[in-house]
KESEMAR-618055 format. One record per atom (N, C-alpha, C): x, y, z; residue in one letter. Coordinates in steps of 0.001 Angstrom, whole numbers, plus 500000, padded with zeros to 6 digits. Each point is the difference from the previous one (the first is absolute). Layout:
% KESEMAR-618055
XYZA/...
% end
This chain:
% KESEMAR-618055
458715471641467199M/500976500424499092M/501371499642500368M/500862499966499005E/501343499454500276E/500787501052500951E/499653501371499656G/500710501016500732G/499664499990501563G/498610499419500208D/499584499964501461D/500757498910500722D/500578499016499271N/500622498891500763N/501487500287500252N/500433501075499324Q/501502500458500161Q/500261500668501271Q/500938499711500735E/500354500545501173E/500443501520499794E/499814500809500847Q/500444501328499795Q/501479500046500569Q/500845500567499225I/501520499890500293I/500245501469500594I/500432500137501222S/500222501237500670S/501467500458499463S/500082501248499797P/501294500665499468P/501081499564501046P/501284499747499477S/501063499626500854S/500425501264500730S/500510499724501195Q/500506501024500680Q/501521500545499743Q/500535501015500147G/501261500422499704G/500934499473501014G/501309500232499649F/500990499499500929F/499918500488501325F/499967501334500182W/499960500641501206W/498730499730500779W/498821499850499364A/498756499675500683A/500167498589500540A/500481499142499235E/500135498631500259E/500984499878501377E/501176500746500016S/500903500045501040S/499283500616501218S/499338501011499863W/499284500562501179W/498991498963500594W/499268499296499089K/499188498968500556K/500614498953500889K/501270499626499424H/500739499069500809H/500660500527501206H/500338501255499905Y/500610500799501227Y/498947499887501196Y/498718500424499627R/498992500034501036R/499680498722500680R/500409498862499447R/499806498786500455R/501102499763501098R/500881500794500263N/501095499841500934N/499778501023501134N/499503499260501177P/499552500885501125P/501250500707500595P/501035499448500119V/501283500501500486V/500371501229499182V/499863499735498605G/500464501217499228G/499049501171500087G/498565499650500261I/499039501053500187I/500365500723501277I/500197499320501004I/500261500555501349I/501262500975499873I/501048499456499367A/501293500833499921A/499629501208499124A/499366499835498845L/499598501059499283L/499123501053500612L/499214499711500892S/499072500739500748S/500853500838500994S/501075499247500669F/500881500892500908F/500884500995499284F/500354499726498738V/500758500966499192V/499203501103499650V/498677499917499652V/499149501009499644V/499748500736501317V/499927499431501147F/499822500658501329F/501242500798500253F/501141499557499796L/501082500734500313L/500174501344499006L/499632499734498665T/499984501033499156T/499041501148500416T/498809499564500490T/499147500994500468T/500386500902501246T/500744499219500733V/500621500674501313V/501103500986499538V/500665499526499046A/501113500910499522A/499425501253499357A/498940499746499235I/499396501272499270I/499452501036500956I/499177499339501077F/499384500776500812F/500497500041501436F/501353499851500054A/500846500258501207A/499531501232500839A/500201501144499368P/499829501248500734P/498505500149500610P/499016499336499358A/498632499976500569A/499865498856501044A/500961499184500251I/499793498832500917I/500616500466501351I/501222500451499912A/500824500404501196A/500715501339499662A/499935501037500901G/500601501290499767G/499389500965500913G/500729501054500087T/499540501247500802T/499645501278499210T/500057499766498717K/499561501047498942K/498612499678499504K/499072501011499846P/498720499756499493P/500062499482498749P/499096498986499570V/499779499548498752V/499381501080498976V/499089500677500566V/499524501307499371V/499774500916500979V/500238501203499911C/499467501109500830C/499603501208499240C/499197500900500730Y/499426501166499527Y/500577501081500920Y/500901500838499319Y/500713500977500772Y/500129501310499251Y/499488501183500645K/500131501280499404K/499362499854498536K/498791499519499979N/499054499879498880N/500655499246498749N/500930499027500318Q/500629499183499030Q/500037498575500451Q/499979499065499015L/500091498557500330L/501417499541499801L/500481499161500938Y/501464499628499918Y/500056498422500316Y/501017499392499563M/500380498646500397M/501314499931500590M/500096500327501271P/501332500009500545P/500664498611500078P/499190498815499950C/500482498684500068C/500856499598498857C/499841500737498835L/500961499607498858L/501458500270500409L/500249500920501028G/501348500244500370G/500686498818500386G/499332498998500481Y/500662498651500328Y/500778499442498688Y/499313500132498907F/500536499491498765F/501132500887499425F/499799501308500124N/501119500992499519N/499728501211500794N/500900500578500660R/499808501171500692R/499448501227499126R/500395500074498789S/499680501126499153S/498451499910499834S/499411498878500075L/498395499823499743L/499268500652501136L/500656500345501176E/499349500635501150E/499891501478499924E/498938500510499811S/499906501539499850S/500900500802500900S/500710501098499528P/501098500737500647P/499164500936501140P/498709500152499760I/499293500768500960I/500006499580501437I/500217498642500240F/500095499540501274F/501397500328500606F/501063500038499078T/501310500440500522T/499966501525500254T/499356500721499294K/499863501387500078K/499284500545501191K/498930499060500421D/499264500244501289D/500620499350501176D/501032499439499833K/500790499422501219K/499240498910500698K/499489499055499175F/499275498873500535F/501101499009500739F/501052499910499499R/501134499131500396R/499607498435500179R/499107499623499044G/499519498741499922G/498949499534500907G/499466500929500717T/498870499749501062T/498779500641499547T/499179499183499565Y/498737500529499156Y/498760500156501006Y/499611499016500839P/498780500147500690P/499750501329500720P/501063500397500753K/499768501135500798K/500239501457499225K/500873499865499108N/500226501206499100N/498866500228499038N/499458499042499442L/498762500254499176L/498941500650500544L/499697499676501340Q/498967500824500605Q/500273501372500641Q/501354500028500210E/500440501361500594E/500178500985498948E/500526499676498825K/500303500822498908K/498633500359499091K/499112498935499886D/498718500245499266D/498961499293500755D/499181500564500865P/498891499391500604P/499071499297499071P/499878500372498707N/499031499567498971N/500653498589499384N/501176499673500385S/500700498907499358S/499367498709500309S/500076499115499255W/499693498539500313W/500896499022499192W/500145498758500456A/500968499016499497A/499465498613499988A/500327499182499101V/499849498624500032V/501368499353500263V/499959499297501257W/501244499347500528W/500268498562499659W/501311499530500041P/500347498707499688P/499220499041501096P/499898498734499592I/499337499137500868I/500830499814501350I/501297499889499884I/500836499856501237I/500770501340500034I/499891500862501111F/500778501068500244F/501303499738500609F/500957499641498993Q/501402499711500508Q/500842500429498717Q/501180500479500312D/500911500377499044D/501301498992499851D/500338499770498746P/501065499005499671P/501256500532500253P/500199501393500118Y/501157500565500104Y/500469500716501360Y/499036500228500893R/500266500469501253R/498966499637501159R/500314500329501138R/499238499626501024R/498901500903500140R/498626499468500377V/498825500933500256V/500137500338501473V/499790501408500154R/500178500597501344R/498722500000500627R/500009500158501367E/498811499962500846E/498943501245499593E/498895499472499905N/498830500999499596N/500117500460498653N/500821499486499124E/500209500380498622E/498517499643499427E/499553498996500311W/498619499681499631W/499190499994501412W/498959500815500028P/499336500278501383P/499878498701500731P/500414499979501193G/499954498939500952G/500754498842499725G/500918500069499146R/500878498987499599R/501396500050500774R/500566498932500752P/501161500068500518P/501144500109499002P/501314500332500583A/501014499978499038A/500496498558499897A/500529499672498848N/500621498692499650N/501048499657500981N/499806498748500461P/501186499436501011P/501235499774499285P/501121499917500635S/501236499785499240S/500821498906500710S/500992499479499452R/500916499134500571R/499286498669500273R/500195499409501243D/499489498714500282D/498356500111500441D/499640501215500096Q/498598500224500214Q/499109500024498807Q/500524499826498894G/499245500230498731G/499515498602499517G/499401499230500848H/499428498835499496H/498759500076499408H/499419499257499132P/498615500121499494P/499039500485500922P/499139500919499683N/498998500457500906N/498804500321499025N/498992500713500734L/498806500410499276L/500270501036498946L/500936500982500274Y/500323501145499065Y/501132499464499090Y/500772499166500306N/501246499584499224N/499840498510499801N/499345499664499022L/499544498470499636L/501138499054499932L/501221500514499467F/501129499274499738F/501055500435500963F/499772500829501060G/500956500569500830G/500752501182499345G/501017500493500787T/500846501055499443T/501452499779499991T/500847500674499431D/501590499749500012D/500467500729501217D/501284500003500113Q/500681500600501122Q/499728501564500155Q/499555500658498936Y/499912501436499960Y/498454500337500113Y/499197498925499943G/498514500322500174G/499312500029498821G/500650499636498718V/499309500038498867V/499141498803499771V/498775500107499467D/499016498889499977D/500553499048498900D/500007498745500396I/500400498798498962I/498877499847499064I/498856499973500333F/498776499685499024F/500103501131498812F/500108501293500322A/500273500923499020A/501115499743499067A/501246499696500754K/501213499653499143K/499741498769499122K/499255499054500361M/499576498792499203M/499192500415498857M/499005500872500193V/499027500398499043V/500836500709498894V/500696501088500375H/500677500717499086H/501265499250499321H/500609499073500741G/500848499156499502G/499576499073498853G/498676499722499962T/499493499152498934T/500203500716498730T/499825501326499915T/500171500708498711T/501468499847499574T/501031500133500872I/501467499734499554I/500282498534499553I/499355499145500877A/500197498472499543A/499544499766498598A/498633500418499739L/499507499662498736L/500576500803498888L/500369501294500236L/500511500796499030L/501466499522499527L/500836499478501085V/501108499326499555V/499798498837499180V/499069499205500208G/499706498778499276G/499451500350498671G/499117500764499709F/499428500235498857F/500966500865498953F/500703501117500636V/500753500644499263V/501153499249499421V/500679499454501019S/501282499235499429S/499659498876499117S/498927499304500212M/499661499015499088M/499340500447498712M/499518501159499948G/499712500730498852G/501193500219499097G/500914500537500585I/501294500198499318I/500616498625499529I/500109499055500862A/500542498729499574A/499241499239499054A/498487500225500006G/499200499364498966G/500207500513498696G/500182501386499996S/500127500692498768S/501427499710499337S/500942499968500714V/501341499716499458V/500105498468499603V/499534499303500851G/499943498435499781G/499359499536498761G/498719500594499946I/499149499582498763I/500654500565498672I/500634501245500109F/500532500471498766F/501225499149499526F/500836499865500962I/501270499178499652I/499629498549499634I/499156499436500642G/499662498515499688G/499167500075498610G/499320501024499725A/499294499894498698A/500917500157498901A/500962501033500031I/500853500146498932I/500945498836499747I/500366499385501112G/500909498991499959G/499330498737499350G/498705499552500469G/499321498976499522G/499558500109498562G/499573501281499691Y/499433500119498675Y/501188500067498828Y/500972500739500330F/501085500200498898F/500948498858499917F/500322499352501358G/501002498883499951G/501358500429499542G/500818499094499602G/501331500228499540G/500806500749500977G/500782500877499485W/500913500846500781W/499048500959501089W/499029500375499638V/499176500847500973V/499630499134501085V/499625498767499891D/499608499064501113D/501274499701500894D/501061499782499221S/501274499827500722S/500294501120500971S/499888501237499310L/500377501283501002L/499096500092500983L/498632499797499855T/499133500224501096T/500096498915501114T/500414498836499506S/500213498908500983S/501238500098500754S/501092500561499490R/501130500274500694R/499719501183500991R/499316501084499654L/499580500979500775L/499186499496501195L/499081499144499767T/499212499441501062T/500808499244501107T/501000499296499524E/500689499079500820E/501109501006500803E/500388501189499526V/500868500792500736V/499162500660501079V/498845500479499794V/499016500614501017V/499678498976500996V/499864498813499587L/499525498821500885L/500958499891501104L/501317500285499637C/501101499725501073C/500089501189500905C/499272501100499765I/500131501162501031I/498933499828501072I/500606499870501334P/498968499907501148P/499396501428500139P/498643500035500096T/499319501045500109T/500228500867501231T/499958499321501224L/500205500599501215L/501354500609500158L/501089499242499511V/501257500595500221V/500266501185499016V/499375499889498780L/500106501177499144L/499294501161500675L/498838499898500593I/499286501134500525I/500938500702501096I/500494499059500832L/500891500469501167L/501251500670499536L/500521499467498953A/501221500848499394A/499627501342499444A/498850500034499334I/499535501408499339I/499687500817501142I/499225499627501079I/499642500703501104I/501213500752500672I/501176499207500005A/501299500431500592A/500557501107499216A/499732500248498832V/500630500990499061V/499061501115499563V/498696499740500129V/499103501049499596V/499738500889501238V/499965501277499682E/499935501039501086E/498618500031500670E/498927499775499298K/498582500055500479K/499263498788499596K/500113498842500643P/499283498751499530P/498432500196500233P/499139499689499096T/498599500021500280T/499395498678499552T/498610499884500333I/499465498722499750I/499821499832498449I/499916501158499262W/499856499883498479W/501260499453499518W/501170500229500417K/501260499478499403K/500032498581500466K/499492499569501171T/499838498575500315T/499235499217499085T/498736500577499750M/499027499337498990M/500725499854498681M/500810501114499540A/500628499864498582A/501124498888500031A/500594499954501159I/501228498891499931I/499176498497500123I/499065499844500818I/499299498695499935I/499422499692498674I/499381500962499256G/499534499852498721G/501027499695498987G/501170500704500090A/501052499813498953A/500819498656500230A/499702499428501078T/500785498626500188T/498920498832500096T/498758500202500002G/499011498954500174G/499280499691498854G/500481500187498863W/499275499678498639W/500466498749499391W/501150499315500549T/500634498855499256T/499048498857499823T/499252499649501037G/499046498810499928G/498747500304498947G/499642501170500002I/498966500451499033I/500458499879498624I/501217500671499784A/500743499883498784A/500011498618499375A/500498499040500940R/500072498627499509R/498671499384499522R/498970500178500942L/498701499389499603L/499444500658498647L/500169501266499894T/499432500781498749T/500745499444498842T/501286499819500037R/500780499436498919R/499540498666499623R/499849499132500927A/499468498700499758A/498583499892499316A/499130500887500442E/498648500186499156E/500150500429498700E/500836501121499930F/500208500481498580F/500525498887499127F/501059499366500485L/500462498916499152L/498932498935499454L/499106499744500966R/498932499012499708R/498936500563499155R/499734501290500182L/498608500415499253L/500530500712498743L/501149500290499692K/500369500744498781K/499838499203498679K/499867498696500171Q/499850499074499006Q/498545499556499665Q/499137500551500855T/498557499575499921T/499336500688498737T/498888499309499740E/499225500593498793E/499608501297500128E/499460500626501078F/499416501107499997F/501242501252499811F/501256499626500504V/501013500963499639V/500521499854498637V/499949498899499407M/500251499958498528M/498867500768499303M/498794499919500277A/498988500689499509A/500148501638499989A/500509500301501237A/500237501380500217A/501185500499499138A/501109499248499775R/501064500313499117R/499662500035498569R/498993499169499619A/499468499930498691A/499245501305499705A/499284500562500929S/499145501051499908S/500753501356499916S/501383499795500194G/500922501246499956G/500236500659501249G/499763499267501091A/500212500669501519A/501400499941500123A/500551501068500616G/501431500196500395G/500348499280501240G/501315499717500216P/500430499384501242P/499525500438501312P/499939501354500171I/499523500546501137I/498525499723500278I/499268500149499010R/498561499594500196R/499710498703500226R/500752499029499245I/499874498544500288I/500363499760501383I/501107500452500544M/500510499683501188M/498964500406501196M/499628501284499934F/499332500646501085F/498455499966499776F/499433499784498941A/498549499969499691A/499514498532499950A/500936499112499326H/499454498649499678H/500642498978500926H/501302500009500294I/500693499038500798I/499848500256501552I/500241501263500419L/499945500401501389L/498766499492500742L/498897500418499482P/498645499593500655P/499867498537500315P/500652499195499139N/499850498557500166N/501177499499500790N/500982500779500318A/501157499612500905A/499882500551501387A/499031500707500361L/499988500746501227L/499667499034501129L/499188498992499878A/499614499159501110A/501076499539500761A/501152499193499500P/500923499461500888P/500954501269500516P/499994501125499351V/500775501112500515V/499441500667501296V/498638499782500146L/499377500687501073L/500527499359501423L/500345498772499893V/500389499226501216V/501166500475500551V/501247500206499251P/501147500577500745P/499841501425500345P/499145500625499249I/499721501446500473I/499268500088501335I/499045499052500245T/499340499879501357T/501025499545501003T/500848499074499734F/501028499579500964F/501036501207500243F/500282500650498941G/500967501207500116G/499519501112500952G/498572500287499943I/499393500982500928I/500352499437501507I/499728498807500283A/500246499483501240A/501439500236500407A/500919499712499126S/501484499951500184S/500413501568500281S/499338500842499259A/500380501549500158A/499590500397501400A/498809499488500351I/499630500417501508I/500843499548501060I/500507498791499687L/501001499365501033L/501371500815500008L/500433500365498755V/501196500776500011V/499979501249500639V/498770500801499676E/499742501071500745E/500072500042501592E/499192498889500400G/499943499726501390G/501467499721500597G/500910499238499268A/501193499708500392A/500798501284500156A/499963500778498950L/500653501286500068L/499674500834501016L/498738500245500245S/499433500803501118S/500568499467501344S/499868498740500092F/500457499361501262F/501365500239500368F/500914500060498941L/501466500145500114L/500260501525500160L/498991500909499914G/500219501224500030G/500375500844498712G/499759499306498819F/500311500515498790F/498597500317499030F/498885500008500672G/498749500162499261G/499813501574499763G/498707500331499783P/499541501439499651P/500341500746501177P/500487501187499817P/500492500974501044P/498811500462500841P/500143500360501356P/499012500414500841P/499441501388499387P/498681500290500270P/499131499334500893P/499157498806499175P/500450499620498919T/499147498934499188T/499766498744500849T/498813499640500124A/499659498931500800A/499940498614499065A/500646498986500509S/500063498750499361S/500090498895500960S/499518498723499518W/499982498843500932W/501416499832500560W/500859499829498987G/501410499784500533G/500641500846500977G/499650501322499907S/500520501072500916S/499516499699501459S/498649499497500031V/499534499654501318V/500800498814500697V/500188499003499101L/500883498814500418L/501434500529500423L/500445501002499351N/501373500471500322N/499872500684501356N/499025500727500319S/499940500593501401S/499908498954501112S/499424498703499596A/500039498902501021A/501360499503500360A/500963500203499120R/501395499357500292R/500539500311501287R/499772501262500509S/500592500389501147S/498914500029501250S/498763499544499630N/498935499993500867N/499245498638499886N/500718498943500162L/499389498664499909L/498797499730500861L/500036500559501057Q/498899499865501040Q/498708500601499555Q/499955500948499021L/498923500531499306L/499477499019498914L/499483498977500469W/499518498892499025W/499218500404498892W/499146501009500192W/499097500399498886W/500785500772498925W/501029500408500218L/500945500590498879L/500412498898498992L/499916498663500476V/500488498920499227V/498927499346499434V/498967499630500855V/498854499178499513V/499209500719498788V/499578501154500267F/498924500654498945F/500779500259498675F/501150500638499851P/500636500079498748P/500409498783499382P/500591499061500763G/500372498722499603G/498900499177499431G/498863500023500652L/498627499437499468L/499570500562498750L/500225501302499894G/499554500825498806G/500817499459498734G/501385500071500151I/500799499613498940I/499863498436499685I/499857499264500917F/499790498475499697F/498699499794499222F/498925500614500548L/498729499703499201L/499986500595498640L/500512501126499862T/500146500680498632T/500821499165499037T/501138499589500482V/500920499207499129V/499284498554499605V/499370499450500982L/499291498768499903L/498950500141498999L/499052501068500197S/498951500333499101S/500476500082498482S/501028500699499777Y/500540500203498675Y/500398498728499348Y/500704499141500858N/500512498733499447N/498860499090499671N/498913499994500866L/498818499170499788L/499349500352498746L/499877501503499840V/499235500426498755V/500930499520498773V/501318500015500136G/500818499603498903G/499830498551499525G/499887499158501123E/499853498526499754E/498637499742499579E/499022500793500159A/498524499823499621A/499959500482498527A/500734501018499720I/500041500452498543I/500703498932499055I/501092499408500567Q/500662498900499390Q/499060498929499694Q/499346499547500961D/498984498793499779D/498894500325499092D/499532501205500068A/498800500361499126A/500336500209498602A/501225500436499798T/500367500334498453T/500809498899499331T/500438499076500797D/500808498864499297D/499122498702499953D/499420499657498814P/499224498842499825P/500681498753500488P/501159499782499789R/500819498808500466R/499800499872501533R/500141501012500741L/499802499932501493L/498677499539500342L/499086500574499293R/498635499730500230R/499576498523499641R/500716499423499026E/499668498718499559E/500629498979501073E/501308500475500488A/500728499041500934A/499274499797501401A/499138501104500375K/499462500041501211K/498552499341500061K/499499499420498637K/498832499309500028K/500131498717500351K/
% end
């Protein structure tokens, strides 16, 4: 039969499925993405990886998760303050409730203070100063005060990724909105948004942050994220504008207008999904840039206030203790690998989503 001789035509893949197929063919991009996923996992589960507070404990007939206090002190139950634990859990749990039990972090080290002798049964106190080189109990060594560097690195991952994602979340939202209205409406709206973009482009982010820190009474990491986001949207806005200028005259947009769809619906329901691919690239690069800015601020002493752990603050502590090489190597390597991974992910996304680049490499 004629139908038997016809080849079966497989359904065509969507744009994102096709892009993911090309992305998977890039081994460097896959390795970089795997490292980013690994860092995200470490950031989420940091209190369960390194800490001196139980992940879960049963105390006085109640279940508690004291480790959440590493994210926010208000999440740690006040019963432990009332019972005068003073941050020391192993001994106090047994003395104050013999029926208690606890699930402990993988590494018994605190990112904010020195672990004392026998705080964990049979465990010596953390060494300090030039005696704090890497050892069995302190995998990355300790700082001059005896605080474990591995614990600081693990908990600093949360700060590094939080700065990147939150700041670029703000920048992405602002940049997409301004670029979308400028590219879609054109005319005086486009001129106004373009001039605004050029003005913000002239503002150096690091200098602005330092100036604001100098006048703000209580600088916080959230204010730093807001400033990075408020000044880092210009590249995103320009790319979004260019995509909207290209797509607003296409047939599917004209069909949406003919069906009675309003400008907001056309912009964000029809054009934006088709304009996102090139916009993802500067967002990815921006995350890496934000992590670098936070590291630079912490290194200069303008980062998140103590006792917040960050990679840049570890580097800052090494400025007056250059003989403690582990204070430079491990946080420096962490910042380098993280920024490199995000940049490689951005390049891989660009290659996978741009058909012209794919054709050029054939």
